C-alpha positions in Angstrom: -22.0 19.7 53.6 -22.3 23.4 53.6 -23.6 23.3 56.9 -19.8 21.8 57.7 -17.7 24.3 56.6 -19.7 27.0 59.0 -19.8 24.4 62.2 -16.0 23.3 61.8 -15.1 27.2 61.8 -17.6 28.1 64.8 -16.2 25.5 66.7 -12.3 26.5 65.7 -13.5 30.3 67.5 -15.6 28.9 69.8 -13.2 26.1 71.1 -10.0 28.8 71.0 -8.9 30.2 74.1 -9.5 33.8 74.8 -6.7 36.8 74.3 -4.6 37.4 76.6 -5.8 40.6 78.8 -4.5 43.9 77.6 -2.6 45.5 80.0 -2.9 49.0 78.3 -4.7 51.0 81.4 -6.0 53.5 78.7 -7.0 53.5 74.8 -4.9 55.1 72.1 -6.5 58.2 70.2 -6.3 59.9 67.3 -5.4 63.4 66.1 -4.5 66.0 64.1 -1.5 68.1 63.8 -2.6 71.8 63.9 0.9 73.5 63.9 4.5 72.9 64.5 6.8 74.8 65.9 10.7 73.4 66.1 13.4 73.9 68.6 17.4 72.9 68.7 17.7 70.8 72.1 21.4 70.3 73.3 22.4 66.6 74.7 24.6 67.4 77.5 25.2 63.4 78.0 25.7 63.2 74.6 27.5 66.5 73.2 25.5 66.2 70.6 22.1 68.7 69.7 18.6 67.5 68.2 16.1 69.1 67.0 12.3 69.1 68.7 8.9 69.6 67.1 6.6 71.3 69.6 3.1 70.2 67.9 -0.1 71.4 68.6 -2.1 68.7 68.8 -6.2 68.5 68.7 -7.5 65.6 69.7 -10.4 63.8 67.3 -11.2 60.5 69.2 -12.3 59.6 72.7 -13.7 61.2 75.6 -11.7 64.1 75.5 -12.4 64.9 71.5 -12.1 68.4 70.5 -9.2 69.3 72.9 -5.7 70.7 72.2 -2.5 69.3 73.6 1.4 70.6 73.0 3.4 67.6 72.6 6.7 68.0 72.6 8.1 65.1 69.3 12.1 64.3 69.3 14.1 64.5 66.4 17.4 62.4 66.3 18.5 62.1 63.2 17.7 58.5 62.7 14.4 57.8 59.9 14.4 54.4 61.8 12.6 55.8 65.3 11.9 59.0 64.4 8.7 60.8 63.8 8.7 63.0 61.2 5.7 65.7 61.7 3.8 68.1 59.0 0.5 70.2 58.7 -2.3 68.1 58.9 -0.9 64.9 60.0 -3.3 62.6 61.6 -1.2 60.8 64.5 -2.0 58.0 67.0 -2.0 59.2 70.7 -0.4 57.2 73.7 -2.6 58.2 76.9 -1.2 58.2 80.8 -2.8 58.7 83.7 -1.2 61.9 85.8 -2.9 60.5 88.6 -5.1 57.7 89.8 -8.4 59.7 89.2 -8.8 61.6 86.1 -11.3 64.4 85.6 -10.5 66.3 82.4 -7.6 66.8 80.1 -5.1 68.1 82.0 -4.9 64.7 84.6 -3.6 62.8 81.3 -0.1 62.9 79.1 -0.3 62.5 75.6 2.4 61.2 73.4 2.6 61.0 70.0 2.6 56.7 68.8 2.8 56.9 65.5 1.4 58.6 62.0 -2.1 57.3 61.5 -1.6 54.5 58.8 -4.6 52.5 58.9 -6.5 54.6 56.0 -4.6 54.3 53.5 -4.1 50.6 54.4 -7.7 50.0 54.4 -8.0 51.7 50.7 -5.3 48.9 49.8 -7.9 46.2 50.8 -10.8 48.5 49.7 -8.9 47.6 46.1 -8.6 44.0 46.6 -11.7 43.4 47.8 -13.1 44.9 44.7 -10.4 43.6 42.2 -11.3 40.5 44.3 -15.1 39.9 43.5 -14.7 41.6 39.7 -12.9 39.2 38.3 -13.9 36.1 40.5 -17.4 36.7 41.5 -18.1 33.3 43.1 -15.1 32.2 43.7 -13.8 35.6 44.6 -16.4 35.6 47.5 -15.5 31.9 48.8 -11.9 33.2 48.3 -12.7 36.3 50.5 -14.6 34.2 53.1 -11.7 31.6 53.0 -9.0 34.9 53.7 -11.1 36.2 56.5 -11.2 32.6 58.3 -7.5 31.7 57.7 -6.8 35.6 59.6 -9.4 34.8 62.3 -7.6 31.4 63.2 -3.9 33.2 63.3 -5.9 36.0 65.6 -8.1 33.8 67.7 -6.7 30.3 68.0 -3.1 30.1 66.8 -2.3 33.8 69.1 -4.4 33.1 72.0 -2.7 29.0 71.9 0.4 30.4 72.2 0.8 32.8 74.7 -1.2 30.2 76.2 1.8 28.4 77.0 0.6 25.6 74.0 3.2 24.8 72.0 4.2 27.1 68.7 4.6 24.7 66.2 1.6 22.1 67.2 -0.5 25.4 67.1 1.1 26.2 64.0 -0.1 22.7 62.3 -3.1 22.5 63.3 -4.4 26.0 62.6 -2.3 25.7 59.1 -4.4 22.3 58.7 -8.0 23.9 59.6 -7.3 26.4 57.3 -6.4 24.3 54.6 -9.6 22.2 55.2 -11.8 25.7 55.2 -9.6 27.0 52.0 -9.8 24.2 49.9 -13.3 23.0 50.4 -14.9 26.5 50.3 -13.2 27.2 46.8 -12.9 23.5 45.3 -16.1 22.3 46.8 -16.9 18.8 48.2 -15.1 15.9 45.9 -12.0 13.7 46.0 -9.9 16.1 44.1 -10.1 19.2 47.5 -9.7 15.9 49.5 -7.0 14.9 48.3 -5.3 18.0 48.0 -5.9 18.8 51.7 -4.4 15.9 52.5 -1.3 16.5 50.4 -0.9 19.8 52.0 -1.4 18.6 55.6 1.3 16.2 55.1 3.6 18.2 53.4 2.5 21.0 56.3 3.9 18.7 58.8 7.0 17.4 57.4 7.8 21.1 57.4 7.2 21.5 60.8 9.4 18.5 61.8 12.6 19.7 59.3 12.2 23.4 60.7 12.3 22.0 64.1 15.3 19.8 63.3 16.9 22.6 61.3 16.7 25.4 64.2 18.7 23.0 66.3 21.6 22.1 63.7 22.1 25.9 62.8 21.7 26.9 66.6 18.7 29.2 65.3 17.7 31.6 68.3 13.9 33.0 67.1 15.3 36.3 68.0 16.0 37.6 63.9 14.5 40.9 64.4 13.6 43.5 66.5 10.4 42.4 66.8 11.3 39.3 68.8 12.7 41.2 71.3 10.3 43.3 71.9 8.2 40.0 72.7 10.9 39.0 75.0 10.1 41.8 77.0 6.4 41.1 77.0 6.5 37.6 77.4 10.5 36.5 78.3 8.5 32.7 78.9 7.7 31.9 75.4 9.7 29.6 73.4 11.3 31.4 70.6 13.2 28.7 68.5 9.3 27.4 68.8 8.2 30.5 67.5 10.6 30.8 64.9 9.4 27.3 63.6 5.5 28.2 63.9 6.8 31.1 61.6 8.0 29.1 59.1 5.3 26.9 58.7 2.7 29.5 58.7 4.8 31.0 55.6 4.8 28.1 53.8 1.5 27.5 54.2 -0.3 29.4 51.2 2.6 28.2 49.0 1.9 24.7 50.0 -2.2 25.0 49.1 -1.5 26.3 46.0 0.9 23.5 45.0 -1.7 20.9 46.0 -4.5 22.0 44.4 -3.2 22.6 41.0 -1.5 18.9 41.1 -5.0 17.9 42.1 -7.1 19.3 40.1 -4.4 19.0 36.8 -5.0 15.2 37.4 -8.9 15.6 37.7 -9.4 16.9 34.8 -7.3 14.6 33.0 -8.9 11.6 34.2 -12.8 13.3 33.6 -10.8 13.7 29.8 -9.9 9.9 29.7 -11.0 7.9 32.7 -9.3 4.8 31.4 -6.4 6.0 32.4 -5.1 3.9 35.3 -3.4 4.8 38.4 -0.2 4.7 37.6 -0.7 6.8 34.6 -2.4 9.5 36.0 0.1 9.7 38.6 2.4 10.0 36.0 0.5 13.2 34.4 0.6 14.6 37.7 4.5 14.4 38.8 4.7 15.7 34.9 2.6 18.8 35.6 4.7 18.9 39.3 7.7 19.7 37.5 6.6 23.1 35.7 4.8 23.7 39.3 8.1 23.5 41.1 10.0 25.5 39.3 7.4 28.3 40.0 6.4 27.9 43.2 9.4 27.4 44.6 10.9 30.4 42.6 8.2 32.6 44.0 8.9 32.1 47.7 12.6 32.2 47.5 11.8 36.1 45.7 9.3 36.2 48.3 11.8 36.1 51.3 14.3 38.1 48.8 11.6 40.9 48.3 11.1 41.2 52.4 15.0 40.7 53.2 16.1 43.5 50.6 18.1 45.7 53.1 19.5 42.9 54.7 20.7 41.6 51.4 22.5 44.4 50.1 23.8 44.3 53.4 26.8 41.6 52.2 28.2 44.2 50.2 29.7 45.4 53.7 30.6 42.4 55.2 32.5 39.4 54.8 30.3 36.5 52.9 31.5 33.7 55.8 30.0 36.5 58.4 27.0 37.3 56.4 25.7 34.0 55.5 26.1 32.9 59.6 24.3 35.8 60.7 21.4 34.5 62.9 19.0 36.5 60.9 20.8 35.7 57.5 20.7 32.0 58.6 16.5 32.0 59.7 16.0 34.1 56.1 17.6 31.5 54.2 16.5 28.0 56.6 12.9 29.7 56.0 13.0 29.6 52.3 14.5 26.7 51.8 12.5 25.3 54.1 9.3 26.0 52.4 10.7 25.1 48.6 11.8 21.7 50.3 8.3 21.1 51.7 6.6 21.8 48.3 9.1 19.6 46.5 7.1 17.0 48.7 4.2 17.8 48.5 4.1 17.1 44.8 4.4 13.8 45.0 2.4 13.1 47.6 -0.7 14.4 46.2 -0.2 13.1 42.7 -0.1 10.1 44.3 -3.2 11.1 46.3 -5.1 12.6 44.2 -4.4 9.2 41.6 -5.7 7.0 44.1 -8.7 8.9 45.0 -9.8 10.1 41.8 -9.8 6.8 40.1 -11.0 4.5 43.0 -14.1 6.6 43.8 -17.2 4.2 43.3 -20.1 6.6 44.0 -18.7 10.5 42.6 -21.5 12.4 45.3 -20.2 15.7 45.1 -20.8 19.0 46.3 -19.4 22.8 45.2 -20.4 25.9 46.4 -20.3 27.4 42.2 -22.9 24.6 41.5 
């Protein structure tokens, strides 16, 4: 059984399409700002004054490590686009060739792409992993493996499939089901409880995919709900953006669906272990009673996740007519995503409760494998 999970994960990685070719000629490099000078620049066309930072940057990586370059950094006064540098800041450098042949650093142009932030991300990630292992112990290890598996499936399977022209909705459902199988079997072990949770979650995920597609068609959602969609369109105009929107809704609901499915299946399994004389109907009824509590908290959690991520958009409602606000493409997209995930959770409860009651009650030979044993 243990080999089954390893084999399944290996097949998912090696059978999936490879990444699209990286069109960037040169990789980005890192640098550190050693000094900054400020200059006023007048924009003749627009008639306004901008500030230019002339930063002395020392290259910290690559072939020309240790070299220093003076790089102009324009400040327009718009915090959404400005990169306000300070001495000692580490930055990401975009590198371009001046000519076909590169002999020294003078044959390259360096531009400041952004602040280097991955160190902070590594710190937060390390803290998360340490706490997960300290608190979860063995289960924490399996949870960490499942997280890595899910991220790998998204980056090495879902992304290449969509970029290669596969249906985004089918791709998202397939990746979601594979992630569900790997995660629940790793954390819960091979048993009827885990199988019930997987079936209930997978059926709810498929329903969410169909509902998202219908909602996008009904509400005339375009799939362009943010700047990242426009950037993607400029690079890949051939992609199905309404389909991408549906895929994002499916992936967003996946975690909450898995949580709901496992909660219901585990509860019914514990009830059955306590009293094995209970019938399928009684087990189902108990699962539904528990599910009513789960529904309230999980749906609320999903709604709050979307509200928190869209807080600037929510604040915008104070400055615009409400009818116009709720009919904005981006607002309608966020509301639809939250509601579709919540509806899928509602469906997951009775499905998982019914499947769990049947499988757990009717298992004739209880042959289980749990990684924790």
